[in-house]
C-alpha positions as CSV (number, residue, x, y, z in Angstrom):
1,M,-2.2,-24.4,4.2
2,G,0.5,-22.6,5.8
3,E,1.4,-21.0,2.4
4,A,-1.8,-20.2,1.9
5,H,-2.2,-18.0,4.9
6,M,1.1,-16.5,4.3
7,A,0.6,-15.2,1.0
8,R,-2.9,-13.5,2.2
9,G,-1.1,-11.8,5.1
10,M,1.5,-11.0,2.8
11,V,-1.3,-9.1,0.2
12,L,-2.5,-7.5,3.1
13,I,0.7,-5.8,4.1
14,V,1.2,-5.0,0.9
15,Q,-2.2,-3.5,0.2
16,L,-1.3,-1.2,3.4
17,A,1.6,-0.3,2.2
18,S,0.4,1.1,-0.8
19,V,-1.9,3.1,0.6
20,S,0.4,4.4,3.1
21,C,3.0,5.0,0.2
22,A,0.4,6.9,-1.9
23,A,-1.1,9.0,1.2
24,F,2.5,10.1,1.3
25,L,3.1,11.0,-1.9
26,I,-0.5,12.2,-3.1
27,G,-1.4,16.0,-2.6
28,C,1.1,17.7,-4.8
29,T,0.8,20.9,-6.0
30,S,1.4,22.6,-9.3
31,M,2.9,25.9,-9.5
32,S,2.2,28.1,-12.6
33,E,2.2,31.9,-13.5
34,V,-0.8,33.2,-15.5
35,T,0.3,35.8,-17.9
36,S,-1.6,37.7,-20.8
37,S,1.5,38.2,-22.5
38,N,5.2,36.9,-23.2
39,P,4.4,33.5,-21.5
40,E,7.8,31.4,-20.9
41,A,7.9,27.4,-20.9
42,G,5.8,26.6,-18.2
43,D,3.4,29.5,-17.9
44,L,-0.1,29.5,-18.7
45,T,-1.9,32.3,-20.8
46,T,-5.1,33.6,-19.4
47,A,-7.2,31.2,-22.2
48,E,-5.2,28.1,-20.6
49,F,-6.3,29.1,-17.1
50,Y,-9.9,29.6,-18.0
51,E,-10.1,26.2,-19.1
52,L,-8.0,24.9,-15.4
53,A,-10.5,27.0,-13.4
54,G,-13.6,25.9,-15.6
55,G,-16.1,26.6,-12.8
56,R,-13.8,24.7,-9.7
57,T,-13.6,25.5,-5.9
58,G,-10.6,26.9,-4.6
59,V,-9.0,29.8,-2.8
60,I,-8.3,33.3,-4.1
61,L,-5.4,36.3,-2.6
62,F,-5.5,39.7,-4.1
63,L,-2.5,41.8,-3.8
64,E,-4.0,44.3,-1.1
65,E,-5.3,41.7,1.0
66,T,-3.9,39.2,3.8
67,R,-6.2,36.4,4.1
68,P,-7.3,34.5,1.1
69,S,-10.9,33.7,0.4
70,N,-12.7,30.8,-0.5
71,A,-14.3,30.6,-4.0
72,T,-16.5,28.5,-6.0
73,K,-17.4,28.3,-9.7
74,I,-14.1,30.4,-10.3
75,E,-14.0,31.1,-13.9
76,A,-11.8,33.7,-15.8
77,S,-11.8,36.1,-18.7
78,A,-8.7,37.5,-20.3
79,D,-8.9,40.0,-17.7
80,S,-11.4,39.5,-15.1
81,L,-11.5,36.8,-12.3
82,F,-15.3,35.8,-11.5
83,W,-16.1,33.5,-8.2
84,T,-18.8,33.2,-6.0
85,N,-17.8,34.0,-2.7
86,D,-19.3,32.3,0.6
87,A,-22.6,34.2,0.6
88,S,-23.4,33.2,-2.5
89,Q,-22.8,36.5,-4.1
90,R,-21.0,36.4,-7.5
91,K,-18.0,38.7,-7.9
92,S,-15.4,39.7,-10.1
93,R,-11.9,41.6,-9.9
94,S,-9.6,42.7,-12.7
95,L,-6.8,39.9,-13.4
96,G,-4.3,42.6,-11.9
97,D,-5.5,42.3,-8.7
98,V,-4.9,39.2,-8.1
99,N,-2.0,37.6,-6.4
100,Y,-3.0,34.1,-6.5
101,V,-5.4,31.8,-7.2
102,Q,-5.5,28.1,-5.7
103,I,-7.7,25.2,-7.5
104,E,-8.8,21.6,-5.8
105,S,-9.2,19.1,-8.4
106,G,-10.4,15.9,-7.6
107,A,-10.3,14.4,-10.8
108,D,-6.8,15.2,-11.5
109,G,-5.6,13.6,-7.7
110,F,-7.5,10.5,-9.1
111,W,-5.5,9.8,-11.8
112,E,-2.2,10.6,-10.0
113,G,-3.0,8.8,-6.7
114,A,-4.0,5.8,-9.2
115,K,-0.6,6.0,-10.9
116,Y,1.5,6.1,-8.0
117,G,-0.5,3.7,-5.8
118,A,-0.6,1.1,-9.0
119,G,3.3,1.9,-9.3
120,I,4.0,1.2,-5.8
121,G,2.0,-2.0,-5.8
122,I,3.6,-3.2,-8.7
123,G,6.8,-3.0,-7.1
124,L,5.6,-4.3,-4.1
125,G,4.4,-6.9,-5.9
126,V,7.4,-8.1,-7.5
127,G,8.8,-7.8,-3.9
128,L,6.0,-10.8,-2.6
129,A,6.6,-12.6,-5.5
130,G,10.0,-12.8,-4.6
131,S,9.5,-13.5,-0.9
132,V,6.5,-16.2,-1.7
133,T,8.8,-18.1,-4.2
134,S,11.6,-17.9,-2.1
135,S,10.4,-19.4,1.2
136,S,9.0,-22.5,-0.9
137,E,10.7,-25.4,-1.5
138,S,7.9,-27.7,-3.4
139,A,8.7,-28.6,-7.0
140,E,5.8,-27.5,-8.2
141,A,6.1,-23.9,-6.4
142,R,9.4,-23.4,-8.4
143,T,7.7,-24.3,-11.7
144,M,5.1,-21.8,-10.7
145,A,7.6,-19.3,-9.4
146,P,7.7,-17.0,-13.3
147,L,4.0,-17.1,-12.7
148,A,4.1,-15.1,-9.2
149,Y,6.4,-13.0,-11.0
150,I,3.4,-11.7,-13.2
151,F,0.2,-12.5,-11.0
152,Y,1.6,-10.8,-7.7
153,P,2.4,-7.4,-9.4
154,A,-0.5,-7.5,-11.7
155,I,-3.0,-8.1,-8.8
156,V,-1.0,-5.9,-5.5
157,G,-0.9,-3.3,-8.8
158,I,-4.7,-3.3,-9.4
159,V,-5.5,-3.0,-5.8
160,G,-2.5,-0.1,-5.0
161,G,-4.0,1.8,-8.2
162,V,-7.6,1.8,-7.0
163,A,-6.8,2.5,-3.5
164,G,-4.5,5.7,-4.9
165,G,-7.2,6.6,-7.2
166,I,-9.6,6.6,-4.0
167,Y,-7.1,8.7,-1.9
168,G,-6.1,10.8,-4.6
169,S,-9.6,11.6,-5.3
170,V,-10.2,12.6,-1.7
171,A,-6.8,14.4,-1.4
172,G,-7.0,16.1,-4.6
173,H,-4.7,17.8,-6.7
174,T,-3.7,21.8,-6.1
175,F,-3.1,24.0,-8.7
176,Q,-1.7,27.4,-7.5
177,C,-1.4,29.8,-10.4
178,T,0.1,33.6,-9.3
179,F,-0.4,36.3,-12.1
180,R,2.0,38.3,-13.8
181,P,1.1,41.8,-14.6
182,K,0.4,42.7,-17.9
183,G,3.4,43.7,-19.9
184,L,6.0,41.7,-17.9
């Protein structure tokens, strides 16, 4: 009974460690430059930005302003940016007036969190399997040891993936897009 109690305690520790590690790693930001001409590697075209923005919520900073504006329902065309402000007014500006747009995505954060959480969980599951199998001295435990290296990483990886996904969807992934003037 002592081994089962120890294993449950280790699983709890692993779950907490997975969530903690995922919390540390999640909340990432992707930075891209948006241009309508001469895109370089890693740049977004205005069409790609249009797909990314697709009605999401975010923050917009214009070139002549010092404070960013909250925005919902962000959309873009080849030469303009459209959004709804805090007063529920539909606004638009030329892309040439935009310094950057920062967009939050819970769905991208979910998948990013699930990926990191599962990876961390699998690693911790291997460590847990090693700890449990090395501390047991019974012949039955030694014959079942290879299964522990499959069972623990799988279970802890799933738990870590779910926990990381939940955290990632709440934290979201931030896309920060700066705008390059036409012709550059």
